[in-house]
Every structure is written in structure tokens, then in C-alpha cells.
RODO-2510 file (C-alpha; in nm, 4 decimals, decimal comma):
residues 404
     n   res          X          Y          Z
     1     m     5,6955     4,4286    -2,4005
     2     t     5,5111     4,2582    -2,1177
     3     t     5,1565     4,1572    -2,2023
     4     l     4,9338     4,3027    -1,9345
     5     p     4,6398     4,1122    -1,7898
     6     n     4,2911     4,2544    -1,7460
     7     f     4,3181     4,4461    -1,4203
     8     r     3,9412     4,4821    -1,4022
     9     s     3,8965     4,1077    -1,3713
    10     p     3,8393     3,9877    -1,0142
    11     a     3,9841     3,6503    -1,1113
    12     v     4,3091     3,8120    -1,2273
    13     l     4,3483     4,0116    -0,9072
    14     l     4,2606     3,7187    -0,6827
    15     e     4,5131     3,4984    -0,8600
    16     h     4,7733     3,7694    -0,8140
    17     a     4,6927     3,7923    -0,4420
    18     h     4,7162     3,4139    -0,4206
    19     h     5,0496     3,4173    -0,6062
    20     t     5,1768     3,6717    -0,3541
    21     m     5,0472     3,4681    -0,0601
    22     r     5,2317     3,1623    -0,1887
    23     f     5,5578     3,3539    -0,1532
    24     y     5,4961     3,3608     0,2233
    25     h     5,3143     3,0362     0,2838
    26     p     5,4286     2,7935     0,4061
    27     r     5,7891     2,9183     0,4255
    28     a     5,6995     3,1947     0,6734
    29     i     5,5707     2,9515     0,9351
    30     d     5,8142     2,8985     1,2217
    31     p     5,7245     2,5654     1,3843
    32     a     5,8630     2,6992     1,7125
    33     g     5,6076     2,9829     1,7118
    34     g     5,5130     3,2829     1,5063
    35     l     5,6357     3,3546     1,1556
    36     y     5,9622     3,4587     0,9987
    37     h     5,9690     3,8267     0,9047
    38     y     6,2779     3,8825     0,6910
    39     f     6,2947     3,7486     0,3360
    40     k     6,5309     3,7872     0,0424
    41     d     6,3978     3,8091    -0,3120
    42     d     6,3990     3,4300    -0,3527
    43     g     6,2168     3,3737    -0,0243
    44     s     6,5171     3,2740     0,1852
    45     v     6,5050     3,3901     0,5470
    46     y     6,7928     3,6181     0,6464
    47     d     6,6928     3,6828     1,0099
    48     a     6,5095     3,4042     1,1898
    49     q     6,5171     3,5605     1,5360
    50     h     6,3627     3,9065     1,5265
    51     r     5,9874     3,9584     1,5259
    52     h     5,8291     4,2988     1,4722
    53     l     5,4789     4,3744     1,5985
    54     v     5,3795     4,5236     1,2633
    55     s     5,4706     4,2067     1,0732
    56     s     5,3147     3,9815     1,3353
    57     t     4,9816     4,1622     1,3165
    58     r     4,9831     4,1975     0,9392
    59     f     5,0403     3,8230     0,9017
    60     v     4,7134     3,7724     1,0911
    61     f     4,5461     3,9964     0,8320
    62     t     4,7007     3,8236     0,5283
    63     y     4,6173     3,4739     0,6515
    64     a     4,2653     3,5758     0,7507
    65     m     4,1958     3,7307     0,4115
    66     a     4,3535     3,4394     0,2245
    67     y     4,1370     3,1938     0,4161
    68     r     3,8230     3,3973     0,3485
    69     h     3,8937     3,4239    -0,0244
    70     f     4,0517     3,0869    -0,1041
    71     g     3,9120     2,8556     0,1655
    72     d     4,2322     2,6589     0,2177
    73     p     4,2325     2,5151     0,5723
    74     a     4,6104     2,5671     0,5812
    75     y     4,5462     2,9408     0,5812
    76     l     4,3151     2,9059     0,8805
    77     d     4,5890     2,7105     1,0569
    78     g     4,8357     2,9863     0,9674
    79     l     4,5965     3,2468     1,1016
    80     r     4,5639     3,0665     1,4338
    81     h     4,9408     3,0188     1,4481
    82     a     4,9974     3,3939     1,3946
    83     l     4,7318     3,4834     1,6521
    84     r     4,8880     3,2636     1,9191
    85     f     5,2207     3,4379     1,8786
    86     l     5,0573     3,7779     1,8988
    87     r     4,8811     3,6830     2,2233
    88     d     5,1567     3,4758     2,3830
    89     a     5,4755     3,6546     2,2767
    90     h     5,3997     4,0172     2,1861
    91     r     5,1291     4,0826     2,4432
    92     q     5,2773     4,1938     2,7742
    93     p     5,1510     4,1584     3,1335
    94     g     5,0667     4,5301     3,1480
    95     g     4,8301     4,4912     2,8541
    96     g     5,0547     4,6466     2,5903
    97     y     5,2354     4,4825     2,2999
    98     a     5,6127     4,4640     2,2568
    99     w     5,7342     4,6447     1,9451
   100     m     6,0289     4,4128     1,8758
   101     l     6,1214     4,0667     1,9981
   102     d     6,4530     3,8850     1,9666
   103     g     6,4284     3,5127     2,0114
   104     g     6,1041     3,5569     2,2016
   105     k     6,2531     3,8112     2,4427
   106     v     6,1542     4,1767     2,4397
   107     e     6,4165     4,3815     2,2587
   108     d     6,2081     4,6990     2,2312
   109     g     5,9071     4,7285     2,4601
   110     t     5,8057     5,0760     2,3503
   111     q     5,4290     5,1125     2,3179
   112     h     5,3152     5,2520     1,9837
   113     a     4,9621     5,3544     1,8897
   114     y     5,0546     5,2519     1,5348
   115     g     5,1218     4,8999     1,6599
   116     q     4,8044     4,8938     1,8695
   117     a     4,6050     4,9922     1,5614
   118     f     4,7371     4,6871     1,3812
   119     v     4,6585     4,4681     1,6798
   120     l     4,2991     4,5907     1,6557
   121     l     4,2990     4,5272     1,2801
   122     a     4,4343     4,1766     1,3333
   123     y     4,1664     4,0798     1,5845
   124     a     3,8911     4,2257     1,3665
   125     h     4,0005     4,0292     1,0621
   126     a     4,0534     3,7112     1,2628
   127     t     3,6951     3,7469     1,3850
   128     m     3,5650     3,7974     1,0314
   129     a     3,7532     3,4814     0,9297
   130     g     3,5597     3,2845     1,1900
   131     v     3,8039     3,2758     1,4825
   132     e     3,5405     3,3578     1,7394
   133     e     3,7694     3,3922     2,0402
   134     a     3,9243     3,6996     1,8762
   135     r     3,5950     3,8894     1,9071
   136     a     3,6492     3,9745     2,2743
   137     w     4,0029     4,0910     2,1960
   138     i     3,8649     4,3638     1,9678
   139     g     3,6973     4,5346     2,2612
   140     e     3,9976     4,4665     2,4842
   141     t     4,2339     4,6393     2,2394
   142     f     4,0013     4,9310     2,1761
   143     a     3,9768     4,9870     2,5526
   144     l     4,3556     4,9827     2,5806
   145     m     4,3922     5,2379     2,2996
   146     e     4,1291     5,4590     2,4609
   147     q     4,2925     5,4382     2,8008
   148     r     4,6523     5,4867     2,6955
   149     f     4,6531     5,6941     2,3763
   150     w     4,3182     5,8642     2,3211
   151     s     4,2857     6,2355     2,4009
   152     e     3,9282     6,3561     2,4196
   153     a     4,0467     6,7162     2,3998
   154     d     4,2407     6,6518     2,0789
   155     g     4,0014     6,3997     1,9312
   156     l     4,3005     6,1929     1,8205
   157     y     4,5396     5,9266     1,9435
   158     a     4,8811     6,0117     2,0841
   159     d     5,1679     5,8158     1,9360
   160     e     5,4191     5,6587     2,1702
   161     a     5,4630     5,5617     2,5358
   162     s     5,7380     5,4006     2,7360
   163     e     5,7280     5,0276     2,8008
   164     d     5,5675     5,0740     3,1432
   165     w     5,3362     5,3517     3,0167
   166     s     5,4888     5,6028     3,2606
   167     v     5,6072     5,8463     2,9917
   168     l     5,3980     5,9645     2,6987
   169     s     5,6050     6,1079     2,4167
   170     g     5,5350     6,4635     2,3018
   171     y     5,5398     6,3488     1,9408
   172     r     5,2065     6,3281     1,7608
   173     g     5,1610     6,1719     1,4180
   174     q     4,8943     6,1262     1,1565
   175     n     5,0119     5,7779     1,0513
   176     a     4,9007     5,6034     1,3700
   177     n     4,5647     5,7765     1,3436
   178     m     4,5226     5,6821     0,9793
   179     h     4,5762     5,3149     1,0572
   180     a     4,3524     5,3484     1,3607
   181     c     4,0789     5,4711     1,1250
   182     e     4,1379     5,1639     0,9091
   183     a     4,1323     4,9304     1,2088
   184     l     3,8236     5,0917     1,3590
   185     q     3,6358     5,0393     1,0341
   186     a     3,7391     4,6734     1,0422
   187     a     3,6256     4,6494     1,4059
   188     y     3,2871     4,7874     1,3028
   189     a     3,2651     4,5420     1,0122
   190     a     3,3460     4,2536     1,2477
   191     t     3,1103     4,3496     1,5304
   192     g     2,8505     4,5940     1,4018
   193     e     2,9195     4,8108     1,7085
   194     r     2,8553     5,1717     1,6187
   195     r     3,1158     5,3094     1,8611
   196     y     3,3957     5,1952     1,6331
   197     l     3,2475     5,3749     1,3333
   198     e     3,1921     5,6893     1,5395
   199     r     3,5533     5,6873     1,6534
   200     a     3,6735     5,6289     1,2944
   201     y     3,4703     5,9304     1,1837
   202     t     3,6174     6,1523     1,4571
   203     v     3,9727     6,0518     1,3685
   204     a     3,9151     6,0977     0,9963
   205     y     3,7558     6,4397     1,0387
   206     n     4,0221     6,5704     1,2727
   207     i     4,3138     6,4575     1,0555
   208     t     4,1787     6,5363     0,7092
   209     q     3,9874     6,8535     0,8019
   210     r     4,1132     7,0207     1,1185
   211     q     4,4779     6,9198     1,0950
   212     a     4,4881     6,9662     0,7195
   213     a     4,3650     7,3240     0,7695
   214     r     4,6821     7,3841     0,9703
   215     c     4,9012     7,2436     0,6915
   216     g     4,7978     7,4134     0,3694
   217     g     4,4882     7,1983     0,3264
   218     l     4,6864     6,8740     0,3063
   219     i     4,7958     6,6071     0,5537
   220     w     5,1353     6,6649     0,7110
   221     e     5,2856     6,3689     0,8945
   222     h     5,4304     6,5161     1,2145
   223     y     5,3030     6,7320     1,5011
   224     d     5,3943     6,8472     1,8483
   225     a     5,2003     6,7698     2,1662
   226     q     4,9500     7,0479     2,0868
   227     w     4,8922     6,9047     1,7391
   228     q     5,0704     7,1927     1,5683
   229     p     5,2690     7,0873     1,2593
   230     d     5,6360     7,0115     1,3150
   231     w     5,7891     7,0983     0,9787
   232     k     6,1398     6,9896     1,0793
   233     f     6,0758     6,6467     1,2333
   234     n     6,2998     6,3859     1,0639
   235     i     6,4043     6,6359     0,7965
   236     d     6,7468     6,4694     0,8178
   237     d     6,5939     6,1194     0,8035
   238     p     6,3587     6,1353     0,5043
   239     e     6,3522     5,7565     0,4573
   240     n     6,2500     5,6767     0,8153
   241     l     6,0402     5,3610     0,7936
   242     f     5,7428     5,4800     0,9982
   243     r     5,7973     5,8570     1,0281
   244     p     5,9370     5,9962     0,7012
   245     w     5,9714     6,3710     0,6501
   246     g     5,7445     6,5411     0,3991
   247     y     5,3989     6,5058     0,2593
   248     q     5,3355     6,1439     0,1604
   249     p     5,1475     6,0899    -0,1685
   250     g     5,0867     5,7306    -0,0593
   251     h     4,9157     5,8506     0,2573
   252     f     4,7089     6,0981     0,0561
   253     t     4,5740     5,8129    -0,1553
   254     e     4,5418     5,5773     0,1410
   255     w     4,3293     5,8390     0,3165
   256     a     4,1278     5,8798    -0,0042
   257     k     4,0521     5,5078     0,0013
   258     l     3,9623     5,5117     0,3711
   259     l     3,7321     5,8112     0,3290
   260     v     3,5363     5,6480     0,0463
   261     q     3,5034     5,3309     0,2546
   262     l     3,4043     5,5275     0,5654
   263     e     3,1421     5,7261     0,3749
   264     a     2,9839     5,4044     0,2448
   265     r     2,9805     5,2425     0,5894
   266     s     2,8423     5,5540     0,7576
   267     q     2,5440     5,6027     0,5263
   268     g     2,2289     5,5512     0,7305
   269     v     2,4307     5,4658     1,0417
   270     l     2,5891     5,7896     1,1596
   271     d     2,4048     6,1182     1,1982
   272     q     2,7168     6,3266     1,1280
   273     d     2,7763     6,5248     0,8109
   274     l     2,9335     6,3079     0,5432
   275     g     2,9450     6,5725     0,2726
   276     w     3,3131     6,6554     0,3190
   277     m     3,4398     6,3027     0,2641
   278     l     3,4261     6,2641    -0,1129
   279     p     3,5606     6,6133    -0,1984
   280     t     3,8464     6,5558     0,0452
   281     a     3,9226     6,2130    -0,0993
   282     e     3,9269     6,3535    -0,4516
   283     k     4,1510     6,6455    -0,3559
   284     l     4,4006     6,4160    -0,1827
   285     f     4,4136     6,1741    -0,4741
   286     r     4,4501     6,4493    -0,7338
   287     t     4,7311     6,6143    -0,5416
   288     a     4,9147     6,2838    -0,5042
   289     v     4,9090     6,1972    -0,8737
   290     e     4,9575     6,5505    -1,0071
   291     k     5,2548     6,6255    -0,7819
   292     g     5,3940     6,2785    -0,7200
   293     w     5,3737     6,0961    -1,0539
   294     d     5,7082     6,0561    -1,2303
   295     r     5,6330     6,1510    -1,5907
   296     e     5,9680     6,0236    -1,7145
   297     f     6,0109     5,6898    -1,5381
   298     g     5,6611     5,6195    -1,4090
   299     g     5,5386     5,5492    -1,0586
   300     l     5,4503     5,7690    -0,7652
   301     a     5,7363     5,9250    -0,5703
   302     y     5,7668     5,8684    -0,1986
   303     s     5,7708     6,2206    -0,0510
   304     l     5,6885     6,5817    -0,1292
   305     a     5,8433     6,8871     0,0358
   306     p     5,6167     7,1535     0,1896
   307     d     5,6162     7,3355    -0,1484
   308     l     5,4910     7,0074    -0,3070
   309     s     5,8101     6,9471    -0,5035
   310     v     5,9412     6,5893    -0,4970
   311     c     6,1970     6,5530    -0,2177
   312     d     6,2323     6,1724    -0,2229
   313     p     6,1940     6,0280    -0,5743
   314     h     6,2239     5,6636    -0,4657
   315     k     5,9332     5,4364    -0,5529
   316     y     5,7841     5,2266    -0,2742
   317     f     5,5632     4,9253    -0,3352
   318     w     5,2869     5,0231    -0,0934
   319     v     5,2402     5,3685    -0,2450
   320     q     5,1548     5,2207    -0,5849
   321     a     4,9264     4,9510    -0,4415
   322     e     4,7242     5,1788    -0,2147
   323     s     4,6917     5,4355    -0,4931
   324     a     4,5496     5,1761    -0,7330
   325     a     4,2927     5,0764    -0,4702
   326     a     4,2002     5,4398    -0,4111
   327     a     4,1618     5,4965    -0,7861
   328     a     3,9219     5,2016    -0,8145
   329     l     3,7102     5,3165    -0,5204
   330     l     3,6926     5,6725    -0,6536
   331     a     3,6081     5,5485    -1,0021
   332     r     3,3215     5,3441    -0,8640
   333     r     3,2018     5,6241    -0,6337
   334     t     3,2149     5,9097    -0,8872
   335     g     3,1715     5,7473    -1,2270
   336     n     3,4652     5,9581    -1,3462
   337     a     3,6636     5,7602    -1,6049
   338     e     3,9785     5,9559    -1,5233
   339     y     4,0163     5,7450    -1,2096
   340     w     4,0099     5,4284    -1,4182
   341     d     4,2854     5,5789    -1,6320
   342     w     4,4984     5,6262    -1,3219
   343     y     4,4049     5,2789    -1,2036
   344     e     4,5294     5,1215    -1,5264
   345     r     4,8433     5,3390    -1,5270
   346     l     4,9314     5,2431    -1,1704
   347     w     4,8740     4,8737    -1,2327
   348     a     5,0709     4,8725    -1,5586
   349     y     5,3648     5,0347    -1,3819
   350     s     5,3444     4,8051    -1,0797
   351     w     5,3032     4,4891    -1,2872
   352     t     5,6114     4,5619    -1,4959
   353     r     5,8343     4,7118    -1,2252
   354     f     5,7358     4,5861    -0,8811
   355     v     5,5765     4,2426    -0,9130
   356     d     5,8222     3,9528    -0,8929
   357     h     5,6593     3,7162    -1,1387
   358     q     5,9200     3,4475    -1,0728
   359     h     5,9291     3,4173    -0,6947
   360     g     5,6120     3,6018    -0,5954
   361     a     5,5300     3,9155    -0,3957
   362     w     5,6463     4,2707    -0,4789
   363     y     5,9868     4,4282    -0,4502
   364     r     5,9917     4,6822    -0,1685
   365     i     6,1707     4,9850    -0,3081
   366     l     6,3122     5,1107    -0,6400
   367     d     6,5143     5,4186    -0,7216
   368     r     6,3776     5,6872    -0,9504
   369     q     6,4950     5,4939    -1,2591
   370     n     6,3174     5,1830    -1,1252
   371     r     6,6328     4,9971    -1,0255
   372     k     6,6178     4,7700    -0,7211
   373     l     6,8128     4,9023    -0,4237
   374     s     6,8575     4,5719    -0,2396
   375     d     6,7713     4,2031    -0,2506
   376     e     6,5673     4,2294     0,0693
   377     k     6,2174     4,1831    -0,0608
   378     s     6,0362     4,1694     0,2698
   379     p     6,2073     4,3084     0,5781
   380     a     6,0094     4,3570     0,8978
   381     g     5,6824     4,5397     0,8456
   382     k     5,6146     4,4445     0,4853
   383     v     5,4584     4,0951     0,4443
   384     d     5,2663     4,2372     0,1422
   385     y     4,9660     4,3331     0,3514
   386     h     4,9344     4,6456     0,1358
   387     t     4,9498     4,4669    -0,2000
   388     m     4,7174     4,1795    -0,1164
   389     g     4,4880     4,4121     0,0771
   390     a     4,4651     4,6427    -0,2244
   391     c     4,3678     4,3473    -0,4434
   392     y     4,0905     4,2456    -0,2039
   393     d     3,9627     4,6049    -0,1822
   394     i     3,9565     4,6326    -0,5607
   395     v     3,7906     4,2935    -0,6070
   396     a     3,5083     4,4072    -0,3790
   397     v     3,4597     4,7163    -0,5972
   398     l     3,4691     4,5194    -0,9222
   399     k     3,2179     4,2648    -0,7954
   400     e     2,9842     4,5452    -0,6862
   401     m     3,0036     4,6686    -1,0450
   402     g     2,9110     4,3253    -1,1818
   403     h     3,2515     4,2138    -1,3093
   404     a     3,2826     3,8382    -1,3091
***
């Protein structure tokens, strides 16, 4: 039986984040530019050529947060290295950002609001880590998102455009908007500019209130161009990396976390009604754990069908991490000990099943019986932004509560 550490100790969580960061640094640094994105369990690189916008931006976040928490100048160097690649390789002459590069050349130039949201997040966190030149890029990216993806009539961001921006896809998705809400909060934290908080509020309200009202009171992933739910989208591709079919318990809890954070930031700043935020966060979290928790093998399942039965029982690393962070924020916000129970349950499961205590970082995906499905620990998109980010979110909560 594994002896579990004290998950309410900031020191324990920071050491775990640092242990995870050491899996990536310095082996992720490509001296020729950017960072490697594809790692086996032992840290070996299995694709040195391809670079995905999501990984490139998330590396900016992980290095920025590591530098802020641990003060190692090597992390600041890594942050600047990641930023240069984002500006010099991913950023395109038309102002957009290439989705996938192969050897520095654009392999997929499709413009994604999801990717733009992470660009905004990257610049915000670089600014908060002291890279002052990134401050102007926050406003630049926000303006691009407003120009290319924002719909005033819908009060939400569209999802995808062609490389030259000439064609806007009819697909609409909540995921890009959720991460836009996250990035907008970071932009506000970095700049103090109220417009970012106002936009985050609009996005959050329209997804978790208006859109949820069209989907049984919960957050469906996929919509048509009129923002009506598309119940069939990717029904034959339930494990799609960015657009899986079904309700996502991990997105329910991620939204719960974002709503608690948004409520706290908005107090005394925004004039809008904040009263819906906490009840919505609690409802989303409760639904995720009541419908998604595997009572036999532990862990939260990946997807729920429209009738809220489990339709994909696989366990994904990010779902567990974001849910633990949401539990801590709700516990702090409500004083309800039941959230701490879920927090401890999620951490105990993750610590014993997902954390690679030998090599570092978390495994990406397990089957229902908690068996690893591959030896690819960190393919494009992962970089453990979710797991380290959850630790930092929780540490902030624990320190507010006076934990040493």
C-alpha cells in the first residue's frame, strides 16, 4: 500500500509540481529553437520535428509558473526560449498562429480559437513572470480574437477559420470558449484591464447559463453556427483529442474551478450579477462526480452520454487534476467538508495510478481498470500544464487558508 503524502501541504504540492517540471526540463529544450513535444514514459523524444501550437503555448505557461514559484533562472531562460518560438515560428504574417509545424514549416495552418486562447494565456503568464515585452502581445492577441472569432450577436467565440481567414467554419464549440475564459482571467490578472474580466464574464454566462439551458442544464461540447446543440458531432469519434463526443465531466469541473475564480476576481470590480456562479459551479461539480466517478476502479470517466450514463470509461490525467483543483476551490469557497473528501479521493487515486514517481510527470490515459494504454506519456498538447497548473491553483487556496 502506497503511503500517501499530506495533500493539504503547499510544500508537498509544490515539490510534486517541481518533480513534474524536472521531467520536461532541460530535456524538452531544442537548442535549434522551441521545445520537443513528444515524450515516452522515460522522457525519450519520439518525434523531434513536429510542433503543436497547444504544446508551444503551454510550455510558456509551465516555464513561467515554474520560474515564479521556484526562482530558478534556467526556467526564465526556458520561458524566453519558448516565447521566441511562439513569436518567430508559429506566428504568421497574417497575424494568426499555425496549428502544426513540421521542421519549422507550416504543416497545418488552420486558425483555431482554442489555439488563440492559449496564445493569450501564454502572453499573460509571461508578463506575470516579468517578461515585460509580452505585455503588448496580450492586447494584440485579444484584438485578433475579437476581430476574427468574436460574435457580438452570439456573445461567444467561433471556433475555426481557414489559414487565410477567408472561410469561417460552421462548427461552434464550448471548449475554445472555456479556455478563452481562463485566458481572459489571466490577461486581467496580468494587466488589471477590466475589459478582459468583462469578456470572461460574458463567455462564462453564455456557456454555463444560456447554452446549458439548451442542453438539459449542463454543458454540451458541440454546436452548429446558430449555437444550437449538435448531438451527433463526433459520435463516431468519441476519443477525439480536442472535440470528443458527449458531456465531459472534466470540463464540468474545469468550469466549476473557473467560475469560483471568476467570482472572486469580479467582486467589487464588475457590476454584473454574480449570484449564479457558485450554484452553477456546485451543480457542475456534483454532476461530474456523481455520474462520472468509477465506484469499482476509482477515477473519473472521460465522457457521459446525453442520458448521463458513462459512454467512455477511460481515465484521462487532466480530468483528475482539474477536478482536484475544483474540489479545493469549492471547499474553500463553501466551507463544505464534502469537497475536501472528494479532493482527498481524487488525489489518492491520481497519486497511486497516474503519477510516475520514477521518471516524473503523469501518465496520459488509463483504461477503466487503470491499465496504461501506451508508453507515450506526453504527446503533443499535454506538457502537464493541467497537472502543474492544478497544483499551483490548489497551493494558492491552501495558503489563503493559512496552511504552511
